C-alpha positions in Angstrom: 11.0 9.0 -33.0 14.6 9.4 -31.8 14.6 12.9 -33.3 11.5 13.8 -31.4 12.9 12.4 -28.2 16.2 14.2 -28.7 14.3 17.5 -29.0 12.2 16.9 -25.9 15.1 15.7 -23.7 17.4 18.4 -25.0 14.9 21.1 -24.1 14.3 19.4 -20.7 18.1 19.3 -19.9 18.9 22.6 -21.5 19.9 24.2 -18.2 22.2 21.4 -17.5 24.2 21.7 -20.6 22.7 18.8 -22.5 24.0 20.1 -25.9 27.6 19.7 -24.7 27.3 15.9 -24.2 28.6 13.4 -26.7 26.2 11.4 -28.9 26.6 8.3 -26.7 25.9 10.3 -23.5 22.9 12.0 -25.1 21.5 8.6 -26.1 21.9 7.3 -22.5 20.2 10.4 -21.2 17.4 10.0 -23.7 17.0 6.3 -22.8 17.0 7.1 -19.1 14.5 9.9 -19.6 12.3 7.7 -21.7 12.3 4.8 -19.2 11.7 7.1 -16.3 9.4 9.8 -17.7 8.0 8.8 -21.0 7.0 5.2 -20.4 3.4 6.2 -21.3 1.7 8.4 -23.9 0.4 10.5 -21.0 4.0 11.6 -20.3 4.6 12.4 -23.9 1.6 14.7 -23.9 2.8 16.4 -20.7 6.2 17.0 -22.2 4.7 18.5 -25.4 2.7 20.9 -23.4 5.7 21.7 -21.3 7.7 22.6 -24.5 4.8 24.8 -25.7 4.7 26.6 -22.4 8.5 27.2 -22.4 8.3 28.5 -26.0 5.5 31.0 -25.1 7.5 32.1 -22.0 10.6 32.7 -24.1 8.6 34.7 -26.7 7.1 36.8 -23.9 3.5 35.8 -24.6 3.3 34.2 -21.1 5.1 35.5 -18.0 8.4 33.8 -17.6 8.2 33.6 -13.8 5.1 31.3 -13.7 5.7 27.9 -12.2 2.7 25.9 -13.4 2.1 22.2 -12.8 0.9 20.6 -16.0 -1.9 18.1 -15.5 -3.0 15.7 -18.2 -5.9 13.3 -17.8 -7.3 10.6 -20.0 -10.7 11.5 -21.5 -13.8 9.6 -20.6 -15.3 10.1 -24.1 -13.2 9.2 -27.2 -14.9 12.1 -29.0 -12.8 14.4 -26.9 -9.6 12.6 -27.9 -7.3 10.4 -25.7 -5.9 13.0 -23.3 -7.1 16.4 -22.2 -5.5 19.3 -20.2 -6.9 22.3 -18.4 -3.6 24.2 -18.6 -5.1 27.1 -20.5 -7.7 27.5 -17.8 -5.0 27.5 -15.1 -3.0 30.1 -17.0 -5.9 32.4 -17.7 -5.9 34.3 -14.4 -2.1 35.0 -14.0 -1.9 35.8 -17.7 -5.0 38.0 -17.7 -6.2 36.5 -20.9 -9.3 34.4 -21.9 -8.6 30.7 -21.5 -9.5 29.9 -25.1 -7.0 32.5 -26.3 -4.3 30.9 -24.3 -5.4 27.5 -25.5 -4.9 28.7 -29.1 -1.4 30.0 -28.3 -0.5 26.7 -26.6 -1.8 24.6 -29.5 0.1 26.6 -32.0 3.3 26.2 -29.9 2.9 22.4 -29.3 5.8 20.7 -31.2 4.9 18.2 -33.9 5.0 14.6 -32.7 4.5 11.5 -34.8 2.5 9.9 -32.0 -0.1 12.8 -32.0 -2.7 12.8 -34.8 -4.2 16.1 -33.9 -4.7 18.7 -31.1 -8.1 20.4 -30.6 -9.6 23.1 -28.3 -12.9 22.3 -26.6 -15.3 24.2 -24.5 -13.9 27.1 -22.5 -10.3 26.2 -23.3 -9.6 22.5 -22.7 -6.9 21.1 -25.0 -7.6 17.6 -26.3 -4.9 15.3 -27.8 -5.8 12.5 -30.3 -3.2 9.8 -30.5 -2.5 7.8 -33.7 -3.6 4.2 -33.7 -0.2 3.2 -34.9 1.5 4.9 -31.9 -0.9 3.3 -29.5 0.0 -0.1 -30.9 3.7 0.4 -30.2 2.9 -0.3 -26.6 2.5 -4.0 -27.4 6.1 -4.2 -28.5 7.2 -2.4 -25.3 5.2 -4.8 -23.1 6.6 -7.9 -24.8 10.1 -6.5 -24.6 10.0 -5.4 -20.9 7.9 -8.4 -19.6 7.6 -8.4 -15.9 9.4 -5.0 -15.8 6.7 -3.2 -17.7 5.0 -0.6 -15.6 8.0 -0.2 -13.3 9.6 3.3 -13.3 12.1 5.5 -11.6 9.5 8.0 -10.4 10.4 7.5 -6.8 14.0 8.2 -7.5 15.0 5.6 -4.9 13.6 7.7 -2.1 13.8 5.7 1.2 10.3 4.9 2.5 9.4 3.1 5.7 5.9 1.5 5.8 4.8 0.4 9.3 1.7 -1.7 9.3 -0.4 -4.2 11.2 1.7 -3.9 14.4 -1.0 -5.6 16.4 -0.2 -6.2 20.0 1.3 -9.7 20.3 -1.3 -10.8 22.7 -3.3 -13.1 20.5 -3.9 -14.3 16.9 -4.5 -11.9 14.1 -8.2 -11.3 13.3 -9.8 -10.4 10.0 -9.4 -6.7 10.7 -5.6 -7.1 10.9 -5.8 -9.1 7.6 -7.0 -6.0 5.8 -4.2 -3.9 7.1 -1.7 -6.6 6.2 -2.9 -6.9 2.6 -3.1 -3.2 2.2 0.4 -2.5 3.6 2.1 -5.3 1.6 0.4 -4.2 -1.6 1.2 -0.6 -1.1 4.8 -1.6 -0.6 4.8 -3.5 -3.9 3.3 -0.5 -5.7 5.8 1.9 -4.3 8.7 -0.4 -5.2 7.3 -0.7 -8.7 7.3 3.1 -8.9 11.0 3.3 -8.0 11.0 3.8 -4.2 13.4 2.1 -1.8 10.8 0.5 0.5 11.2 -1.1 3.9 8.3 -2.9 5.5 8.2 -2.9 9.3 6.2 -4.5 12.1 6.3 -2.6 15.4 6.2 -5.2 18.1 4.5 -3.9 21.2 6.5 -6.1 23.5 6.6 -3.7 26.4 3.9 -2.2 28.6 0.6 -3.1 30.3 -1.0 -5.4 27.7 1.9 -7.8 27.6 1.9 -7.9 31.4 -1.8 -8.8 31.2 -1.0 -11.6 28.7 1.8 -12.9 30.9 -0.4 -13.0 34.0 -3.2 -14.6 32.0 -0.9 -17.4 31.0 0.3 -17.8 34.6 -3.3 -18.1 35.9 -4.0 -20.8 33.3 -0.8 -22.5 34.4 -2.1 -22.4 38.0 -5.4 -24.1 36.8 -3.3 -26.9 35.3 -1.6 -27.6 38.6 -4.9 -27.8 40.3 -5.5 -24.3 41.8 -9.1 -23.1 42.0 -8.4 -20.0 39.8 -11.1 -17.5 38.9 -10.1 -15.9 35.7 -10.2 -12.0 35.9 -12.8 -10.2 33.8 -10.0 -8.4 31.9 -7.7 -11.3 31.4 -7.0 -12.8 27.9 -9.3 -15.8 27.6 -8.8 -17.4 24.3 -8.0 -21.0 24.1 -4.5 -20.0 22.8 -3.8 -18.8 26.3 -4.4 -22.2 27.7 -2.3 -23.8 25.0 0.6 -21.5 25.9 0.2 -22.4 29.6 0.2 -26.1 28.7 3.5 -25.8 26.8 4.9 -24.0 29.8 3.6 -26.6 32.2 5.0 -29.4 30.1 8.5 -27.8 30.4 8.5 -26.6 34.0 6.0 -28.8 35.8 4.7 -27.4 39.1 7.8 -25.3 39.8 5.9 -22.0 39.7 2.8 -23.0 41.6 1.5 -20.5 44.1 -1.7 -20.9 46.3 -4.7 -19.2 44.8 -5.6 -17.9 48.2 -2.3 -16.1 48.4 -2.7 -14.7 44.9 -6.0 -12.9 45.7 -5.4 -12.1 49.4 -6.1 -8.4 49.9 -6.8 -7.6 46.3 -9.6 -5.2 45.3 -12.8 -6.6 43.9 -13.1 -7.6 40.2 -15.9 -6.3 38.0 -18.4 -9.3 38.5 -18.3 -8.5 42.3 -18.8 -4.8 42.0 -15.2 -3.7 41.5 -13.2 -2.2 38.6 -11.8 -4.7 36.2 -8.9 -2.5 35.2 -7.8 -1.9 38.7 -8.2 -5.6 39.6 -6.1 -6.9 36.7 -3.3 -4.4 37.4 -3.4 -5.6 41.0 -3.1 -9.2 39.9 -0.1 -8.4 37.7 1.6 -6.7 40.6 0.8 -9.6 42.9 2.2 -12.1 40.3 5.5 -10.1 40.1 5.7 -10.1 43.9 5.1 -13.9 44.3 7.2 -15.0 41.3 9.9 -12.4 41.3 10.9 -10.2 38.4 13.0 -12.9 36.6 10.3 -15.6 36.7 7.5 -13.2 35.7 9.8 -12.2 32.8 10.0 -15.9 31.9 6.2 -16.1 31.5 6.2 -12.8 29.7 8.9 -13.9 27.2 7.3 -17.3 26.6 3.9 -15.8 25.9 5.5 -13.1 23.6 7.5 -15.6 21.6 4.7 -18.0 21.1 2.2 -15.4 20.0 4.7 -13.5 17.8 5.8 -16.7 16.1 2.2 -17.5 15.3 1.7 -14.0 13.9 4.8 -14.3 11.7 3.7 -17.7 10.4 0.2 -16.5 9.7 1.4 -13.4 7.8 4.1 -15.4 5.9 1.4 -17.9 4.8 -0.6 -14.9 3.6 2.3 -13.7 1.5 3.2 -10.8 3.8 6.8 -10.6 4.8 8.7 -7.9 6.6 12.1 -6.5 6.3 12.1 -5.6 10.0 10.4 -6.6 13.2 11.0 -3.6 15.5 10.9 -4.2 19.2 9.3 -1.5 21.4 11.5 -2.7 24.2 14.5 -1.8 22.2 13.5 1.9 22.5 14.2 1.7 26.2 17.3 -0.5 25.9 19.2 1.6 23.2 18.3 5.0 24.7 15.9 6.1 22.0 13.2 7.1 24.5 15.5 9.6 26.1 17.0 10.7 22.8 13.5 11.4 21.3 12.5 13.4 24.4 15.8 15.3 24.4 15.3 16.2 20.7 12.0 17.8 21.6 13.6 19.6 24.6 16.4 20.9 22.4 13.9 22.3 19.9 12.1 24.1 22.6 8.8 22.2 22.4 8.5 20.9 25.9 7.5 22.4 29.3 7.2 21.2 32.9 4.0 21.4 34.9 3.1 19.8 38.2 6.3 17.7 38.1 5.5 16.2 34.7 7.2 16.9 31.3 4.9 17.9 28.5 5.1 18.3 24.7 3.6 21.5 23.3 1.5 19.6 20.8 -1.0 22.5 20.5 1.7 24.6 18.8 1.3 22.2 15.9 -2.5 22.0 15.7 -3.2 19.2 18.3 -6.2 19.7 20.5 -4.2 19.5 23.7 -0.6 19.2 25.0 0.7 15.7 25.7 2.5 14.3 28.7 5.9 12.7 28.0 7.1 11.9 31.5 4.7 11.6 34.4 5.4 13.2 37.8 6.6 9.8 39.1 9.3 9.6 36.4 7.5 7.0 34.2 7.4 7.7 30.5 4.0 7.5 28.8 2.9 5.5 25.7 3.1 8.8 23.8 6.8 9.1 24.7 7.3 5.7 23.0 5.6 7.0 19.9 7.9 10.0 20.0 11.0 7.8 20.3 9.9 5.4 17.6 9.4 8.2 15.1 12.6 9.9 16.1 14.3 6.5 15.5 12.6 6.1 12.1 14.1 9.4 10.8 17.4 8.8 12.6 17.7 5.6 10.4 17.7 7.8 7.3 14.2 7.4 6.0 13.0 10.3 3.8 9.3 9.4 4.2 7.4 7.4 6.8 4.0 5.8 6.2 2.0 4.7 9.3 -0.9 2.4 8.6 -3.3 2.2 11.5 -6.7 0.8 12.2 -9.6 3.2 12.1 -9.8 3.2 15.9 -6.4 5.1 15.9 -7.8 8.2 14.2 -7.0 10.3 17.3 -3.3 9.5 16.8 -2.9 11.3 13.5 -2.7 14.9 14.7 -0.4 14.2 17.6 2.0 12.2 15.4 2.1 14.9 12.8 2.9 17.4 15.5 5.8 15.2 16.7 7.3 14.9 13.3 7.1 18.6 12.7 8.6 19.3 16.1 11.5 17.0 15.3 12.3 19.2 12.4 10.7 17.3 9.5 8.3 18.6 6.9 4.6 17.5 7.4 4.8 15.7 4.1 7.5 13.4 5.5 4.7 11.5 7.4 1.7 9.8 5.9 -0.9 8.3 8.3 -3.3 6.0 6.5 -6.3 4.5 8.2 -7.7 1.0 7.4 -11.4 0.5 8.2 -12.7 -2.7 9.7 -13.9 -5.6 7.6 -17.4 -7.1 8.3 -17.9 -10.7 7.2 -21.1 -11.7 5.4 -22.3 -15.0 4.0 -24.6 -13.7 1.3 -26.9 -11.2 3.1 -26.3 -12.6 6.5 -23.6 -11.2 8.8 -21.3 -13.8 10.1 -21.3 -14.5 13.8 -18.6 -17.1 14.6 -17.3 -18.4 17.8 -13.8 -19.6 17.2 -11.0 -21.4 18.9 -9.4 -18.0 19.5 -12.3 -16.4 21.3 -15.1 -14.1 20.1 -13.5 -13.0 16.8 -12.7 -14.6 13.5 -9.0 -15.1 12.9 -7.2 -14.2 9.7 -6.1 -17.8 9.4 -9.7 -19.1 9.5 -10.7 -16.6 6.8 -7.7 -17.6 4.6 -8.5 -21.3 5.0 -12.1 -20.7 3.9 -11.7 -18.5 0.9 -8.0 -18.8 0.0 -5.2 -16.3 0.0 -5.9 -14.9 -3.5 -9.5 -14.0 -2.7 -8.6 -12.6 0.7 -5.7 -10.5 -0.7 -7.8 -9.1 -3.6 -11.0 -8.4 -1.6 -9.0 -6.6 1.1 -7.5 -4.1 -1.3 -10.3 -3.7 -3.8 -11.7 -0.6 -2.0 -10.1 2.5 -0.5 -8.6 1.6 2.9 -10.6 4.3 4.6 -13.9 2.9 3.4 -15.8 0.3 5.4 -15.7 -3.1 3.8 -18.3 -5.8 3.6 -16.5 -9.1 2.9 -18.9 -11.6 1.3 -17.5 -15.1 1.9 -19.8 -16.8 -0.6 -18.9 -14.3 -3.3 -15.1 -14.8 -2.6 -15.5 -18.5 -3.1 -17.7 -18.4 -6.2 -16.4 -19.2 -9.7 -18.4 -16.6 -11.5 -18.0 -13.3 -13.2 -19.4 -11.6 -10.1 -16.3 -12.6 -8.2 -13.7 -10.0 -9.3 -10.6 -12.0 -8.5 -11.9 -15.1 -10.3 -12.9 -12.9 -13.2 -9.4 -11.5 -13.5 -7.6 -14.7 -13.0 -9.8 -16.4 -15.6 -8.8 -13.8 -18.1 -5.2 -14.7 -17.6 -6.0 -18.4 -17.8 -8.1 -17.9 -20.9 -5.1 -16.4 -22.7 -2.9 -19.2 -21.7 -5.5 -21.6 -23.0 -5.5 -19.9 -26.4 -1.7 -20.3 -26.6 -2.0 -24.0 -25.8 -4.7 -24.4 -28.5 -2.3 -22.9 -31.0 -0.1 -25.9 -30.8 -3.0 -28.3 -30.7 -4.4 -26.9 -34.0 -1.0 -27.0 -35.7 -0.8 -23.2 -36.0 2.2 -21.0 -35.1 2.8 -17.6 -33.7 5.7 -15.5 -34.9 6.2 -12.4 -32.7 8.2 -10.6 -35.3 5.5 -11.0 -37.9 2.8 -10.0 -35.3 4.6 -6.8 -34.3 5.3 -5.9 -37.9 1.5 -6.1 -38.6 0.1 -4.6 -35.4 -1.6 -2.0 -37.6 -4.0 -4.8 -38.6 -5.6 -4.6 -35.1 -8.3 -2.1 -36.1 -11.4 -3.6 -34.5 -13.0 -1.6 -31.7 -12.3 -4.4 -29.2 -8.7 -4.4 -30.2 -8.1 -0.7 -30.0 -9.9 -0.6 -26.7 -7.6 -3.3 -25.3 -4.5 -1.6 -26.6 -5.6 1.6 -25.0 -6.3 -0.2 -21.7 -2.9 -2.0 -21.4 -1.1 1.2 -22.3 -2.6 2.8 -19.2 -0.9 0.3 -16.8 2.2 2.5 -16.1 0.0 5.4 -15.3 -2.1 3.3 -13.0 0.9 2.2 -11.0 2.2 5.7 -10.8 -1.2 7.0 -9.7 -1.6 4.2 -7.1 1.9 5.1 -5.7 1.4 8.8 -5.7 -1.9 8.6 -3.8 -1.2 5.4 -1.7 -4.2 3.8 -3.3 -3.5 0.1 -4.3 -7.2 -0.3 -5.0 -6.5 1.6 -8.3 -4.6 -1.5 -9.5 -7.4 -3.8 -8.5 -10.1 -1.7 -10.2 -7.9 -1.4 -13.4 -7.3 -5.1 -13.7 -11.1 -5.7 -13.7 -11.4 -3.3 -16.6 -8.6 -5.1 -18.5 -10.3 -8.5 -17.7 -13.6 -7.2 -19.0 -12.0 -6.0 -22.2 -10.3 -9.3 -22.7 -13.4 -11.4 -22.2 -15.4 -9.2 -24.6 -12.6 -9.5 -27.1 -12.4 -13.3 -26.7 -16.2 -13.7 -27.3 -16.3 -11.3 -30.3 -13.2 -12.1 -32.4 -11.8 -15.4 -33.8 -8.3 -15.2 -32.2 -6.8 -18.2 -34.0 -7.8 -17.1 -37.4 -6.3 -18.5 -40.6 -4.8 -15.3 -41.8 -1.2 -15.6 -40.6 -0.3 -11.9 -40.2 -3.5 -11.0 -38.4 -3.3 -14.1 -36.2 0.2 -13.3 -35.1 -0.8 -9.7 -34.4 -3.7 -10.8 -32.3 -1.5 -13.2 -30.4 1.0 -10.4 -29.7 -1.9 -8.4 -28.3 -3.1 -11.4 -26.2 0.4 -12.0 -24.7 0.7 -8.3 -23.9 -2.6 -8.4 -22.1 -1.6 -11.5 -20.2 1.7 -9.9 -19.1 -0.1 -6.8 -17.9 -2.6 -8.9 -15.9 0.2 -10.9 -14.4 2.2 -7.8 -13.5 -0.8 -6.3 -11.8 -1.7 -9.4 -9.9 1.9 -9.7 -8.7 1.5 -6.2 -7.2 -1.6 -7.3 -5.4 0.0 -10.5 -4.1 -2.5 -12.6 -6.1 -1.5 -15.6 -8.3 -1.9 -15.7 -12.0 -3.0 -19.3 -12.9 -2.5 -20.7 -16.3 -5.6 -22.9 -16.1 -8.8 -22.8 -14.1 
């Protein structure tokens, strides 16, 4: 095998002078290459095809200037081998030859490899690879050797990635919709880290602007209620019980110090919505009146107290959910450290702004947006969009190579304008990924859940977690593509049955642990060395299927990272669990034959490790008993 690897790596590094390195250096290169590139049989096949392509280019049978991406996929039908490639079909047009003819040339040029039993041509020119059972089985030893590191790779090459997610306004508790974004973002971060990226998780705290002012005034009005004022709560104020609780804390600390007569508060204000007015205009007027009556410093005191209370609750809620951040980024800091002006200036310097009617505009239409966007109003006030510009300028200024924004589905309109900003700031469009997370709808069986909670008209994340548990919530949230609508069945999430996917997977892990405990109870033993030496005894269909499944794990992690699709891991784990349960029911695992028993236990331990590694990525526990 070392000879094969030396050949492959030597060819790969030929332009870099690989042949001039010492034996020790070559071995380190090979090891690094193997760990980073050939951690799965799929990569082995890709490299074999690459060598065949290079060989044909050198011989002149294929143009040397072609830069072709080699794609290899697992076959769905074992009759077509283990892996298949459409490389010949891709080469047909630029080579002006029939796909099947090119396939024949490629197959002839594919280097011999001990892992490959045979290579065949199918259909119009597909190339199918059949892997030896003995080579497949080697994955068991690799899993047992690498343990929790199995599936991790250097694919990301330590590229710095910033993932911003949830970022709900700190104006109230997190609801079930925020929970899906939290689970998705945290899991995506785990997947990218496993794939070799340097990941930072960030929560953007919207601690500046209108919504926080409305929260502050909502708390003050509840405070006035506590001191005995006949307050009528505005239609557009925050009304959850948490607002009253914040006001009670404030009252306990400050007493009646900040009481103002209700008649003075509403004197001369426009009408609220229930009385024929506009609720938006009215609440803004109440905010301005509060600032006048209290003064800037005291209003800021209410603002800060409300912000700190809500934000602390959000942090606690997320931490209990297993979601932790590297950074809590303050929107207010953009104003304080000059990022707002720096971001705007960067757009000015690049020639992508213009002035009209006293306002400063960004030429967003130059980058595909439907209309240009105001940065600074005629009155000199910056817009929310200016904050978005500054925040993204700040992200790249901190040295991140790639930025991932995870938004709720209601932020779809932001995508084009943010991509426009990133390009205008001089970055490639691929440097920004904007991912949307659809809403979650709660069901209890077939009935949609309508709950009135302590926090208002929505169901909080904390309430959901307390009902179904963190494991079920984390798994259910990421089990589907983020952009797909999600129906969350509470009864299913709590059920202990094979219909509940997280229970089904966890039970597979617990079942394996149970077998290992039974081993001692029955006075039997398991010798890993003996098991690995006789892996070739695992010939039953259930065994070969399981071996093939667990060998796919590195590919799944890589695929999930490349496409930002954590659900790939969840779906895969269910496949593995199904394979394990079928195997458990079909084969006597603790058989009397020593060599076979040890081999089967090696397989079981490898399956257990893969399940645990995958559950770790999802933020779900792997219980040893259930």
